[in-house]
Residue frames as a rotation matrix with the C-alpha (Angstrom) as fourth column:
MET 1
0.999 0.022 0.033 293.46
0.034 -0.084 -0.996 -37.50
-0.019 0.996 -0.085 31.38
PRO 2
0.337 -0.941 0.026 297.10
0.868 0.321 0.378 -38.33
-0.364 -0.105 0.925 30.57
LYS 3
0.770 -0.159 -0.618 299.27
-0.197 -0.980 0.007 -35.26
-0.607 0.117 -0.786 30.17
GLY 4
-0.042 -0.899 -0.435 301.79
-0.733 -0.268 0.625 -34.79
-0.679 0.345 -0.648 27.40
VAL 5
-0.564 -0.114 0.818 300.43
0.283 0.903 0.322 -37.57
-0.776 0.413 -0.477 25.19
VAL 6
0.171 0.594 -0.786 299.37
-0.831 -0.341 -0.439 -37.06
-0.529 0.728 0.436 21.59
ASP 7
-0.326 -0.207 0.922 298.83
0.058 0.969 0.238 -40.55
-0.944 0.131 -0.304 20.21
LEU 8
-0.333 0.157 -0.930 298.82
-0.855 -0.465 0.228 -39.89
-0.397 0.871 0.290 16.45
GLU 9
-0.929 -0.022 -0.369 298.47
-0.202 0.866 0.457 -43.61
0.310 0.499 -0.809 15.66
GLY 10
-0.679 0.711 -0.185 295.46
0.632 0.436 -0.641 -43.94
-0.375 -0.552 -0.745 17.96
LEU 11
-0.261 0.570 -0.779 293.92
-0.237 -0.820 -0.521 -40.74
-0.936 0.049 0.349 16.61
ARG 12
-0.319 0.059 -0.946 294.17
-0.943 -0.122 0.310 -42.14
-0.097 0.991 0.094 13.07
SER 13
-0.898 -0.038 0.439 293.02
-0.090 0.991 -0.100 -45.66
-0.431 -0.129 -0.893 13.97
PRO 14
-0.738 0.674 -0.037 290.01
0.169 0.237 0.957 -47.19
0.653 0.700 -0.289 12.20
ALA 15
-0.175 0.696 -0.697 288.03
0.977 0.212 -0.033 -47.08
0.124 -0.686 -0.717 15.47
SER 16
-0.410 -0.025 -0.912 288.66
0.385 -0.911 -0.148 -43.34
-0.827 -0.412 0.383 15.90
GLN 17
-0.965 0.017 -0.260 287.95
-0.237 -0.476 0.847 -42.67
-0.109 0.879 0.463 12.22
ALA 18
-0.592 0.799 -0.105 284.69
0.611 0.530 0.588 -44.64
0.526 0.284 -0.802 12.36
ILE 19
0.003 0.576 -0.818 283.44
0.904 -0.351 -0.244 -42.38
-0.428 -0.738 -0.521 15.14
ARG 20
-0.588 -0.310 -0.747 284.72
0.054 -0.937 0.346 -39.25
-0.807 0.163 0.568 13.36
ASP 21
-0.988 0.156 0.009 282.78
0.012 0.018 1.000 -40.30
0.156 0.988 -0.020 10.22
LEU 22
-0.377 0.908 -0.183 279.41
0.900 0.313 -0.302 -40.42
-0.217 -0.279 -0.935 11.99
LYS 23
-0.956 0.132 0.262 277.04
-0.005 -0.900 0.436 -37.77
0.293 0.416 0.861 10.56
PRO 24
-0.534 0.841 0.090 273.53
-0.486 -0.217 -0.847 -36.54
-0.692 -0.495 0.525 11.41
LYS 25
-0.465 0.485 0.741 270.75
0.685 0.727 -0.046 -38.58
-0.561 0.486 -0.670 9.87
PRO 26
-0.974 0.138 0.181 269.17
0.035 -0.696 0.717 -36.82
0.225 0.705 0.673 6.87
GLY 27
-0.258 0.964 0.060 265.63
0.273 0.013 0.962 -35.48
0.927 0.264 -0.267 7.15
ARG 28
-0.497 0.063 -0.866 265.91
0.867 -0.010 -0.498 -34.37
-0.040 -0.998 -0.049 10.78
PRO 29
0.217 0.720 0.659 263.15
0.727 -0.570 0.383 -31.73
0.652 0.396 -0.647 11.22
PHE 30
0.994 0.048 -0.093 265.06
0.099 -0.721 0.686 -29.63
-0.034 -0.691 -0.722 13.75
ASN 31
0.245 -0.955 0.169 268.50
0.359 -0.072 -0.931 -28.08
0.901 0.289 0.325 14.25
LEU 32
0.648 -0.095 -0.756 270.05
0.751 -0.084 0.655 -27.83
-0.126 -0.992 0.016 17.70
THR 33
0.652 -0.340 0.678 271.74
0.168 -0.807 -0.566 -24.44
0.739 0.482 -0.470 18.09
LYS 34
-0.249 -0.775 0.580 273.45
-0.630 -0.326 -0.705 -24.58
0.736 -0.541 -0.407 21.50
ILE 35
-0.470 0.098 -0.877 273.66
0.655 0.705 -0.272 -26.48
0.592 -0.702 -0.395 24.76
GLY 36
0.205 0.727 0.655 270.90
0.105 -0.682 0.724 -24.82
0.973 -0.079 -0.216 26.73
HIS 37
0.270 -0.111 0.956 271.55
-0.892 -0.403 0.205 -25.65
0.363 -0.908 -0.208 30.37
VAL 38
-0.413 -0.424 -0.806 272.98
0.043 0.875 -0.482 -28.16
0.910 -0.234 -0.343 32.80
VAL 39
0.560 0.580 0.591 271.24
-0.647 -0.140 0.750 -29.30
0.518 -0.802 0.297 36.00
LEU 40
-0.444 -0.813 -0.376 273.50
-0.235 0.511 -0.827 -30.65
0.865 -0.279 -0.417 38.74
MET 41
0.728 0.519 -0.449 272.62
0.278 0.375 0.884 -32.64
0.627 -0.768 0.129 41.85
VAL 42
-0.300 -0.809 0.505 274.33
-0.298 -0.424 -0.855 -31.12
0.906 -0.407 -0.114 44.90
SER 43
-0.285 0.137 -0.949 274.47
0.731 0.671 -0.123 -32.16
0.619 -0.729 -0.291 48.53
ASP 44
-0.236 0.177 -0.956 274.10
0.771 -0.564 -0.295 -28.68
-0.591 -0.807 -0.003 50.10
ILE 45
0.324 0.481 0.815 271.98
0.922 -0.352 -0.159 -26.26
0.211 0.803 -0.557 48.04
GLU 46
0.976 0.028 -0.217 272.98
0.100 -0.939 0.328 -23.15
-0.195 -0.342 -0.919 50.02
ARG 47
0.191 -0.981 -0.024 276.73
0.058 -0.013 0.998 -23.93
-0.980 -0.192 0.054 49.89
SER 48
-0.320 -0.318 0.893 276.63
0.845 0.331 0.421 -24.67
-0.429 0.888 0.163 46.16
THR 49
0.632 0.587 0.505 274.51
0.742 -0.647 -0.176 -21.60
0.224 0.486 -0.845 45.39
ARG 50
0.801 -0.426 -0.421 277.01
-0.068 -0.763 0.642 -19.44
-0.595 -0.486 -0.640 47.31
PHE 51
-0.186 -0.919 0.347 279.83
0.345 0.270 0.899 -20.95
-0.920 0.287 0.267 45.21
TYR 52
-0.196 0.138 0.971 278.14
0.977 0.109 0.182 -20.45
-0.081 0.984 -0.156 41.84
THR 53
0.812 0.492 0.315 276.99
0.512 -0.859 0.021 -16.90
0.281 0.144 -0.949 42.68
GLY 54
0.873 -0.425 -0.237 279.85
-0.105 -0.640 0.761 -15.63
-0.476 -0.640 -0.604 44.84
VAL 55
-0.049 -0.975 0.219 282.81
0.070 0.215 0.974 -17.26
-0.996 0.063 0.057 43.12
LEU 56
-0.548 -0.200 0.812 281.64
0.739 0.338 0.582 -17.74
-0.391 0.920 -0.038 39.53
GLY 57
-0.904 0.113 -0.412 279.27
-0.182 -0.975 0.130 -14.76
-0.387 0.193 0.902 39.24
PHE 58
-0.645 0.761 0.078 276.01
0.545 0.386 0.744 -16.51
0.536 0.522 -0.664 38.37
ARG 59
-0.786 0.517 0.339 272.78
-0.616 -0.709 -0.344 -14.71
0.063 -0.479 0.875 39.31
VAL 60
-0.791 0.562 0.242 269.75
0.387 0.766 -0.513 -16.51
-0.474 -0.312 -0.823 40.75
SER 61
-0.818 0.575 0.003 266.67
-0.291 -0.419 0.860 -16.33
0.496 0.703 0.510 38.52
ASP 62
0.287 0.950 0.124 264.25
-0.724 0.130 0.677 -18.55
0.627 -0.284 0.725 40.45
VAL 63
-0.850 -0.458 0.262 264.07
-0.512 0.599 -0.615 -21.00
0.124 -0.657 -0.744 43.35
TYR 64
0.096 0.855 -0.509 261.70
-0.294 0.513 0.806 -23.95
0.951 0.072 0.301 43.74
PRO 65
-0.052 -0.057 0.997 260.84
-0.998 0.040 -0.050 -24.86
-0.037 -0.998 -0.059 47.34
ASP 66
-0.877 -0.341 0.339 260.94
-0.386 0.920 -0.072 -28.48
-0.287 -0.194 -0.938 48.52
THR 67
-0.080 0.938 0.338 257.20
-0.074 0.333 -0.940 -28.77
-0.994 -0.100 0.042 47.80
MET 68
0.709 0.315 -0.631 257.92
-0.600 -0.200 -0.774 -28.26
-0.370 0.928 0.047 44.08
MET 69
0.461 -0.649 -0.605 261.22
-0.323 0.512 -0.796 -30.20
0.826 0.562 0.027 43.81
LYS 70
0.952 -0.135 -0.274 262.57
0.304 0.508 0.806 -32.57
0.030 -0.851 0.525 46.46
GLY 71
0.080 -0.970 -0.228 265.74
0.959 0.013 0.284 -30.93
-0.272 -0.241 0.931 47.76
ARG 72
0.539 0.234 -0.809 264.75
0.056 -0.968 -0.243 -27.56
-0.840 0.086 -0.535 46.26
MET 73
0.178 -0.438 0.881 266.01
0.976 0.190 -0.102 -26.25
-0.123 0.878 0.462 42.93
VAL 74
0.250 -0.213 -0.944 267.92
0.090 -0.966 0.242 -23.05
-0.964 -0.146 -0.223 42.13
PHE 75
0.603 -0.008 0.798 267.95
0.797 0.049 -0.602 -21.65
-0.034 0.999 0.036 38.57
MET 76
0.255 -0.615 -0.746 270.97
0.217 -0.715 0.664 -19.45
-0.942 -0.331 -0.049 37.77
ARG 77
0.888 0.062 0.455 272.07
0.459 -0.167 -0.873 -17.40
0.021 0.984 -0.177 34.79
CYS 78
-0.078 -0.921 -0.381 275.35
0.564 -0.356 0.745 -15.99
-0.822 -0.157 0.547 33.49
ALA 79
-0.976 -0.101 0.194 273.84
0.219 -0.499 0.839 -14.44
0.012 0.861 0.509 30.35
SER 80
-0.644 0.765 0.006 270.36
-0.763 -0.643 0.072 -13.47
0.059 0.042 0.997 29.20
ASP 81
-0.268 0.548 -0.792 268.91
-0.050 0.813 0.580 -17.02
0.962 0.195 -0.191 29.23
HIS 82
0.614 0.613 0.497 266.77
-0.541 -0.131 0.830 -17.59
0.574 -0.779 0.251 32.32
HIS 83
0.612 -0.479 0.629 269.19
-0.486 0.399 0.777 -20.33
-0.623 -0.782 0.012 33.41
GLY 84
0.272 -0.638 -0.720 272.38
-0.772 0.302 -0.559 -21.92
0.574 0.708 -0.411 32.17
VAL 85
-0.748 -0.436 -0.500 272.95
0.006 0.749 -0.663 -23.92
0.663 -0.499 -0.557 35.35
ALA 86
0.361 0.801 0.477 270.42
-0.683 -0.122 0.720 -25.23
0.635 -0.586 0.503 37.83
LEU 87
-0.795 -0.607 0.011 271.08
-0.408 0.521 -0.749 -27.01
0.449 -0.600 -0.662 41.10
VAL 88
0.455 0.868 -0.198 268.94
-0.369 0.386 0.845 -29.61
0.810 -0.312 0.496 42.82
GLY 89
-0.249 -0.611 0.752 269.79
-0.901 -0.139 -0.411 -30.20
0.355 -0.779 -0.516 46.47
ALA 90
0.718 0.614 0.326 269.04
-0.688 0.696 0.205 -33.90
-0.101 -0.372 0.923 46.62
ALA 91
0.213 -0.706 -0.675 272.46
-0.410 0.563 -0.718 -35.49
0.887 0.430 -0.170 46.06
PRO 92
0.917 0.173 -0.360 273.33
0.203 0.573 0.794 -38.08
0.344 -0.801 0.491 48.74
GLY 93
0.472 -0.828 -0.302 276.96
0.432 -0.081 0.898 -36.87
-0.768 -0.555 0.320 48.83
ALA 94
-0.091 -0.619 -0.780 279.78
-0.514 -0.642 0.569 -35.55
-0.853 0.453 -0.260 46.71
SER 95
0.606 0.284 -0.743 279.86
-0.794 0.154 -0.589 -36.29
-0.053 0.946 0.319 42.99
THR 96
0.491 -0.415 0.766 281.14
0.041 0.889 0.456 -39.74
-0.870 -0.192 0.454 42.06
HIS 97
-0.222 -0.572 -0.790 282.32
-0.715 -0.455 0.531 -38.39
-0.663 0.683 -0.307 38.69
THR 98
-0.712 0.040 0.701 280.37
0.362 0.876 0.318 -41.07
-0.602 0.480 -0.638 36.85
GLU 99
0.256 0.954 0.159 277.55
0.723 -0.080 -0.686 -38.88
-0.641 0.290 -0.710 35.56
MET 100
0.991 0.016 0.131 279.49
0.096 -0.765 -0.637 -36.03
0.090 0.644 -0.760 33.93
HIS 101
0.190 -0.982 -0.012 283.13
0.930 0.184 -0.318 -35.42
0.314 0.050 0.948 33.06
HIS 102
-0.629 -0.350 -0.694 283.10
0.606 -0.780 -0.156 -31.62
-0.486 -0.519 0.703 33.24
MET 103
0.591 0.759 0.274 281.20
0.800 -0.508 -0.320 -28.45
-0.103 0.408 -0.907 32.40
ALA 104
-0.509 -0.860 0.038 282.91
0.843 -0.490 0.224 -25.45
-0.174 0.146 0.974 30.79
PHE 105
0.639 0.639 -0.427 282.17
0.564 -0.767 -0.305 -21.72
-0.523 -0.046 -0.851 30.76
GLU 106
0.041 -0.599 0.799 283.50
0.935 -0.258 -0.242 -19.43
0.351 0.758 0.550 28.04
VAL 107
0.298 -0.016 -0.954 284.90
0.438 -0.886 0.152 -15.95
-0.848 -0.463 -0.257 28.72
ALA 108
0.960 0.272 0.065 285.41
0.189 -0.457 -0.869 -13.24
-0.207 0.847 -0.490 26.10
THR 109
0.630 -0.777 0.012 289.14
-0.609 -0.504 -0.612 -12.58
0.482 0.378 -0.790 26.54
LEU 110
0.215 -0.690 -0.691 292.37
0.397 0.708 -0.584 -14.33
0.892 -0.148 0.426 27.43
ASP 111
-0.611 -0.413 0.676 292.90
-0.353 -0.622 -0.699 -11.73
0.709 -0.665 0.234 30.18
GLU 112
0.241 0.811 0.533 289.76
-0.908 -0.005 0.419 -13.05
0.343 -0.585 0.735 31.86
VAL 113
0.693 -0.081 -0.717 291.25
0.130 0.991 0.014 -16.56
0.709 -0.103 0.697 32.08
PHE 114
-0.443 -0.893 -0.078 294.27
0.357 -0.095 -0.929 -15.13
0.823 -0.439 0.361 33.94
ALA 115
-0.525 0.321 0.788 291.92
-0.698 -0.692 -0.183 -13.09
0.486 -0.646 0.588 36.15
ALA 116
0.606 0.768 -0.207 289.80
-0.545 0.590 0.596 -16.20
0.579 -0.249 0.776 36.79
ARG 117
0.193 -0.621 -0.760 292.87
0.478 0.736 -0.480 -18.10
0.857 -0.271 0.439 38.01
GLU 118
-0.786 -0.518 0.337 293.72
0.020 -0.566 -0.824 -15.28
0.618 -0.641 0.455 40.43
TRP 119
-0.173 0.831 0.528 290.10
-0.868 -0.382 0.317 -15.02
0.466 -0.403 0.788 41.60
LEU 120
0.635 0.387 -0.669 289.78
-0.137 0.908 0.396 -18.77
0.760 -0.160 0.629 42.18
ASN 121
-0.225 -0.815 -0.534 293.01
0.573 0.332 -0.749 -18.83
0.788 -0.474 0.393 44.18
ALA 122
-0.802 -0.072 0.594 291.93
-0.306 -0.804 -0.510 -15.78
0.514 -0.590 0.622 46.22
ASN 123
0.100 0.937 0.334 288.65
-0.938 -0.023 0.347 -17.55
0.333 -0.348 0.877 47.03
GLY 124
-0.273 -0.321 0.907 290.30
-0.773 0.635 -0.008 -20.77
-0.573 -0.703 -0.422 48.19
VAL 125
0.838 0.538 0.096 289.35
-0.346 0.658 -0.669 -22.78
-0.423 0.528 0.737 45.08
LYS 126
-0.077 -0.910 0.408 292.11
-0.092 0.413 0.906 -25.20
-0.993 0.032 -0.115 44.07
VAL 127
0.401 0.090 -0.911 293.02
-0.897 -0.161 -0.411 -24.95
-0.184 0.983 0.016 40.39
GLU 128
0.562 -0.095 0.821 293.32
-0.051 0.988 0.149 -28.54
-0.825 -0.126 0.551 39.14
PHE 129
-0.031 -0.556 0.831 294.70
0.943 0.260 0.210 -27.66
-0.333 0.789 0.516 35.69
GLU 130
0.585 0.182 -0.791 295.76
-0.103 -0.950 -0.295 -24.52
-0.805 0.254 -0.536 33.87
GLY 131
-0.573 -0.806 -0.151 297.08
-0.206 -0.037 0.978 -24.03
-0.793 0.591 -0.145 30.38
ARG 132
0.009 0.533 -0.846 295.97
-0.996 -0.069 -0.054 -25.64
-0.087 0.843 0.530 27.14
ARG 133
0.227 0.145 0.963 294.71
-0.144 0.983 -0.114 -29.15
-0.963 -0.113 0.244 26.50
ARG 134
-0.711 -0.555 0.432 294.98
0.270 0.352 0.896 -30.77
-0.649 0.754 -0.101 23.09
ALA 135
-0.511 0.558 0.653 291.92
0.815 0.074 0.575 -30.92
0.273 0.826 -0.493 20.78
GLY 136
0.595 0.802 0.056 290.20
0.770 -0.588 0.247 -27.53
0.231 -0.104 -0.967 20.53
CYS 137
-0.272 -0.926 0.263 293.30
0.773 -0.373 -0.513 -25.67
0.573 0.063 0.817 21.75
GLN 138
0.636 0.529 0.562 291.41
0.097 -0.777 0.622 -23.49
0.766 -0.341 -0.545 24.26
VAL 139
-0.631 -0.760 0.155 293.29
0.017 -0.214 -0.977 -21.81
0.776 -0.613 0.148 27.10
ALA 140
0.394 0.917 -0.068 291.68
-0.097 0.116 0.989 -22.70
0.914 -0.382 0.135 30.42
VAL 141
-0.729 -0.393 0.560 291.66
-0.644 0.117 -0.756 -23.08
0.231 -0.912 -0.338 34.16
GLU 142
0.023 0.707 -0.707 289.95
-0.114 0.705 0.700 -26.16
0.993 0.065 0.097 35.59
PHE 143
-0.835 -0.172 0.523 288.67
-0.506 -0.136 -0.852 -26.62
0.218 -0.976 0.026 39.15
ARG 144
-0.602 0.641 -0.476 285.92
0.584 0.760 0.285 -28.29
0.545 -0.106 -0.832 41.19
ASP 145
-0.015 0.684 0.729 282.74
-0.465 -0.651 0.601 -27.01
0.885 -0.330 0.327 42.79
PRO 146
-0.259 -0.137 0.956 281.95
-0.966 0.022 -0.259 -27.88
0.014 -0.990 -0.138 46.45
ASP 147
0.638 0.535 0.554 280.45
-0.542 0.823 -0.170 -31.24
-0.547 -0.192 0.815 45.42
GLY 148
-0.170 -0.831 0.529 283.46
-0.035 0.542 0.840 -32.18
-0.985 0.124 -0.121 43.31
HIS 149
0.757 0.410 0.509 281.96
0.505 0.127 -0.854 -31.46
-0.414 0.903 -0.111 39.85
TRP 150
-0.331 -0.940 0.087 284.82
0.728 -0.196 0.656 -30.61
-0.600 0.281 0.749 37.46
LEU 151
0.783 0.594 -0.184 284.46
0.400 -0.708 -0.581 -27.11
-0.476 0.382 -0.792 35.95
GLU 152
-0.293 -0.860 0.417 286.41
0.918 -0.132 0.373 -25.13
-0.266 0.493 0.829 33.36
ILE 153
0.668 0.325 -0.670 286.68
0.072 -0.924 -0.376 -21.45
-0.741 0.203 -0.640 32.46
TYR 154
-0.141 -0.726 0.673 288.12
0.770 0.346 0.536 -21.08
-0.622 0.594 0.510 28.97
TRP 155
0.455 0.164 -0.875 288.88
-0.419 -0.827 -0.374 -18.75
-0.785 0.537 -0.308 26.07
GLY 156
-0.157 -0.644 -0.748 289.90
-0.913 -0.194 0.358 -19.35
-0.376 0.740 -0.558 22.46
LEU 157
0.003 0.211 0.977 288.21
0.072 0.975 -0.211 -22.62
-0.997 0.071 -0.012 21.54
ASP 158
-0.933 -0.360 0.013 288.92
0.013 0.003 1.000 -23.42
-0.360 0.933 0.002 17.89
GLN 159
0.058 0.954 -0.293 286.02
-0.513 -0.223 -0.829 -22.60
-0.856 0.198 0.477 15.60
VAL 160
-0.561 -0.138 0.816 285.03
0.522 0.706 0.478 -24.90
-0.643 0.694 -0.324 12.72
GLY 161
-0.496 0.309 -0.811 284.11
-0.542 -0.840 0.012 -22.81
-0.678 0.445 0.584 9.70
PRO 162
0.534 0.811 -0.239 282.02
-0.661 0.224 -0.716 -23.62
-0.528 0.540 0.655 6.63
ASP 163
0.124 -0.563 -0.817 285.00
-0.859 0.351 -0.372 -25.40
0.497 0.748 -0.441 5.05
GLY 164
0.919 0.352 -0.179 284.88
-0.214 0.825 0.524 -27.98
0.332 -0.443 0.833 7.89
ARG 165
0.047 -0.980 -0.195 288.64
-0.027 0.194 -0.981 -27.69
0.999 0.052 -0.017 8.62
ILE 166
0.992 0.119 0.031 289.54
-0.043 0.098 0.994 -28.95
0.115 -0.988 0.103 12.06
ARG 167
0.355 -0.921 0.160 293.01
-0.928 -0.368 -0.060 -28.22
0.114 -0.127 -0.985 13.45
PRO 168
0.542 -0.195 -0.818 295.14
-0.093 0.953 -0.289 -31.37
0.835 0.233 0.498 12.98
PRO 169
0.937 -0.147 -0.318 296.86
0.350 0.323 0.880 -32.97
-0.026 -0.935 0.354 16.00
GLU 170
0.067 -0.984 0.167 300.26
0.963 0.020 -0.270 -31.87
0.262 0.179 0.948 14.68
GLU 171
-0.295 -0.119 0.948 299.24
0.144 -0.986 -0.079 -28.27
0.945 0.113 0.308 15.48
TRP 172
0.790 0.570 -0.227 298.02
0.289 -0.019 0.957 -28.93
0.541 -0.822 -0.179 19.02
ARG 173
-0.299 -0.877 0.376 300.07
-0.105 -0.361 -0.927 -27.29
0.948 -0.316 0.016 21.79
GLU 174
0.645 0.501 -0.577 299.45
0.476 0.326 0.817 -28.85
0.598 -0.801 -0.028 25.19
CYS 175
-0.391 -0.727 0.564 300.74
-0.069 -0.588 -0.806 -26.56
0.918 -0.354 0.180 27.96
PHE 176
0.030 0.351 -0.936 300.54
0.806 0.545 0.231 -26.78
0.591 -0.761 -0.267 31.74
THR 177
-0.412 0.020 -0.911 300.56
0.633 -0.713 -0.301 -23.11
-0.655 -0.701 0.281 32.75
LEU 178
0.733 0.679 -0.030 298.71
0.488 -0.557 -0.672 -20.12
-0.473 0.478 -0.740 31.37
GLU 179
0.389 -0.669 -0.634 302.03
-0.520 -0.727 0.448 -18.39
-0.761 0.155 -0.630 30.75
GLU 180
-0.635 -0.618 0.463 303.30
-0.029 0.618 0.786 -21.35
-0.772 0.486 -0.410 28.71
ALA 181
0.055 0.757 0.651 300.03
0.822 0.336 -0.460 -21.42
-0.567 0.561 -0.603 26.75
VAL 182
0.833 0.196 -0.517 300.59
-0.034 -0.915 -0.402 -17.80
-0.552 0.353 -0.756 25.72
LYS 183
-0.007 -0.948 -0.319 304.24
-0.662 -0.235 0.712 -18.39
-0.750 0.216 -0.626 24.76
ASP 184
-0.900 -0.360 0.247 303.57
-0.116 0.743 0.659 -21.60
-0.420 0.564 -0.711 22.78
ALA 185
0.029 0.980 -0.195 300.34
-0.513 -0.153 -0.844 -20.77
-0.858 0.124 0.499 20.94
PRO 186
-0.106 0.005 0.994 299.25
0.656 0.752 0.067 -22.97
-0.748 0.659 -0.083 18.05
PRO 187
-0.915 -0.259 0.309 299.23
0.401 -0.506 0.763 -21.48
-0.041 0.823 0.567 14.54
GLY 188
-0.463 0.748 0.475 296.51
0.289 -0.380 0.879 -18.88
0.838 0.544 -0.040 14.11
GLN 189
0.415 0.622 -0.664 295.67
0.852 -0.008 0.524 -18.40
0.321 -0.783 -0.533 17.79
ASP 190
0.001 -0.335 0.942 295.96
0.008 -0.942 -0.335 -14.76
1.000 0.008 0.002 18.88
THR 191
0.351 0.067 -0.934 297.24
0.861 0.369 0.350 -14.82
0.368 -0.927 0.072 22.45
ARG 192
-0.571 -0.473 0.671 297.90
0.183 -0.870 -0.457 -11.11
0.800 -0.138 0.583 22.91
ILE 193
0.221 0.600 -0.769 296.96
0.946 0.060 0.319 -10.09
0.237 -0.798 -0.554 26.40
LYS 194
0.642 0.179 0.745 296.55
0.201 -0.978 0.062 -6.60
0.739 0.110 -0.664 27.76
LYS 195
0.831 -0.155 0.534 298.16
-0.521 -0.554 0.649 -6.60
0.195 -0.818 -0.542 31.19
ARG 196
0.826 -0.433 0.361 300.69
0.031 0.675 0.737 -9.41
-0.563 -0.597 0.572 31.40
């Protein structure tokens, strides 16, 4: 993803607007309420389970043996749902990054994003990006799991209220460190932190 680029002309282009104008079809007899879970193919089920439990704090809910799922399957939770992430140990190698761009995990406070950065570094996990991207304005750290899947821990994602207002690109504040993200917050984002 190019850094430091906010292409206002491209954002306002007819092609972008046509996609932005797409709406749900009327008469749909159901309403999706959240993204329930993600299942990832991994090359080494034990290594990946150690990463998701030891480094990210997931807890194992259930495990399928090879007789139930080729490569075995581990169901893990970070909240009260039985699983938010599951792993299947049948990947032929590292991720080719063609099946998923990234998966993100929300934390409750900005302090936790800073603490996540320190924890990842202390556990030998390379932080690939830190700071704030553009649309959504969340403050985040981004990194990879042992198979190369791109992950994000974030706080402060913009919320779209009943009025439908979405923060315009002119208010985005792309930053490349957590400290810069705190100093250059977009309008309305409370970036008070406790310890820093």
